[in-house]
C-alpha positions as CSV (number, residue, x, y, z in Angstrom):
1,M,29.5,51.8,-40.6
2,R,28.2,53.6,-43.8
3,P,25.1,51.4,-44.1
4,R,24.1,52.4,-40.6
5,L,24.3,56.1,-41.4
6,V,22.1,55.5,-44.4
7,L,19.5,53.6,-42.3
8,L,19.7,56.2,-39.6
9,G,19.2,58.9,-42.3
10,G,16.3,57.0,-43.6
11,I,14.6,56.9,-40.0
12,I,15.1,60.7,-39.5
13,V,13.6,61.5,-43.0
14,A,10.7,59.2,-42.1
15,L,10.0,61.0,-38.8
16,I,10.3,64.4,-40.3
17,V,8.0,63.5,-43.1
18,G,5.5,61.8,-40.6
19,C,5.4,65.1,-38.5
20,E,4.5,67.4,-41.5
21,T,1.6,65.3,-42.6
22,K,0.1,64.7,-39.2
23,N,-2.5,67.2,-38.2
24,V,-3.0,67.1,-34.4
25,S,-4.7,69.9,-32.5
26,Q,-3.0,70.9,-29.3
27,S,-6.1,70.9,-27.3
28,G,-7.0,67.4,-28.4
29,A,-10.5,68.5,-29.4
30,A,-11.5,69.0,-33.2
31,K,-13.4,72.2,-33.7
32,T,-16.5,71.7,-36.0
33,V,-18.1,74.6,-37.9
34,A,-21.5,74.4,-39.4
35,M,-21.5,74.9,-43.2
36,G,-24.4,75.6,-45.6
37,S,-25.5,77.5,-48.6
38,V,-26.3,81.1,-49.0
39,T,-28.9,81.8,-51.8
40,M,-28.9,85.5,-53.0
41,E,-32.0,86.6,-54.9
42,V,-31.8,89.8,-56.9
43,V,-35.1,91.3,-57.6
44,Q,-35.5,93.8,-60.4
45,G,-39.2,94.5,-61.4
46,E,-40.7,91.4,-62.4
47,T,-37.4,89.5,-62.8
48,T,-35.7,87.5,-60.0
49,K,-32.3,86.0,-60.4
50,Q,-30.8,83.6,-58.0
51,F,-27.1,83.0,-57.2
52,V,-26.0,80.3,-54.7
53,V,-22.8,80.2,-52.7
54,H,-22.0,76.8,-51.3
55,D,-19.9,75.7,-48.1
56,V,-20.3,78.9,-46.2
57,A,-19.3,78.7,-42.6
58,E,-21.5,79.8,-39.9
59,G,-20.4,83.4,-38.9
60,T,-19.2,84.5,-42.1
61,T,-20.3,87.9,-43.0
62,L,-22.6,88.7,-46.0
63,E,-19.8,90.9,-47.4
64,A,-17.5,87.9,-47.6
65,V,-20.0,85.8,-49.1
66,M,-20.8,88.4,-51.9
67,R,-17.1,88.6,-52.6
68,Q,-17.0,84.8,-53.0
69,A,-20.0,84.7,-55.3
70,K,-18.3,84.3,-58.7
71,D,-21.6,84.4,-60.7
72,L,-23.0,87.5,-59.0
73,P,-22.1,90.7,-60.9
74,I,-21.5,93.0,-58.0
75,E,-19.5,96.0,-57.2
76,L,-18.6,96.7,-53.5
77,K,-16.9,99.6,-51.9
78,G,-15.2,99.7,-48.6
79,S,-14.8,96.8,-46.2
80,G,-16.1,95.7,-42.9
81,W,-18.5,98.1,-41.4
82,T,-18.0,100.5,-44.3
83,A,-18.8,97.9,-47.0
84,F,-21.4,99.2,-49.4
85,V,-23.1,97.8,-52.4
86,Q,-22.3,100.1,-55.4
87,S,-24.1,98.0,-58.0
88,I,-25.6,94.5,-58.5
89,D,-26.0,93.1,-62.0
90,G,-25.2,96.4,-63.7
91,V,-27.7,98.4,-61.7
92,A,-25.8,101.2,-59.6
93,T,-26.8,102.9,-56.5
94,N,-27.3,106.6,-57.0
95,Q,-28.5,109.7,-55.0
96,T,-32.2,108.8,-55.0
97,E,-32.1,104.9,-55.4
98,G,-30.1,102.1,-53.9
99,W,-30.1,98.4,-52.9
100,T,-31.5,97.0,-49.7
101,Y,-31.7,93.4,-48.6
102,K,-33.8,91.1,-46.5
103,V,-32.5,88.0,-44.5
104,D,-35.0,85.1,-44.9
105,G,-37.8,87.7,-45.6
106,E,-36.8,90.2,-42.7
107,H,-35.4,93.6,-43.4
108,A,-31.9,93.8,-42.2
109,N,-30.8,96.3,-39.7
110,V,-27.0,96.2,-40.2
111,G,-24.5,96.5,-43.1
112,I,-23.2,93.7,-45.1
113,G,-20.0,93.8,-43.4
114,S,-21.5,93.4,-40.0
115,L,-24.1,90.8,-40.8
116,E,-22.9,87.3,-39.8
117,L,-24.9,84.5,-41.4
118,S,-26.1,81.1,-40.1
119,P,-26.5,79.2,-43.3
120,P,-28.7,77.9,-45.0
121,V,-30.2,81.5,-45.4
122,T,-31.8,83.4,-48.3
123,I,-30.8,87.0,-49.0
124,T,-33.2,89.0,-51.1
125,W,-31.8,92.2,-52.8
126,S,-34.3,95.0,-53.9
127,F,-33.7,98.1,-55.8
128,G,-35.8,101.2,-55.1
129,A,-36.2,104.8,-54.1
130,W,-34.4,105.7,-50.7
131,E,-37.5,107.3,-49.3
132,S,-39.4,104.2,-49.8
133,M,-36.9,102.0,-47.9
134,P,-37.8,100.8,-44.4
135,I,-36.0,102.5,-41.6
136,A,-34.2,100.1,-39.1
137,E,-35.1,100.8,-35.4
């Protein structure tokens, strides 16, 4: 009798372990998400520095990517639609100057917490006077 209990216990353990490691979707369909790289260029006068974040899923916000960028020295305030770039590479936004960005060469008309990306994409950051910044329509 005792050997049967041990065998039965081994079968139960094998079934439990098998269930924990098997990954099956309930709908039966696997969801695929496009992935790509986001290149961020930081332009300061004559100098341009590039930072790349790999394996960014389509639909990820620019704010989330910036928070993932380990090599990009950045300070953000707020989150979501209130996210704001306080400084990049030690250059801080102030009352008369700040950071703006372009997405693949086009000025953005939303904040970093609202912009959903479709990698591969290039974000170009520029620092300048507020009055010289383009106004989004």
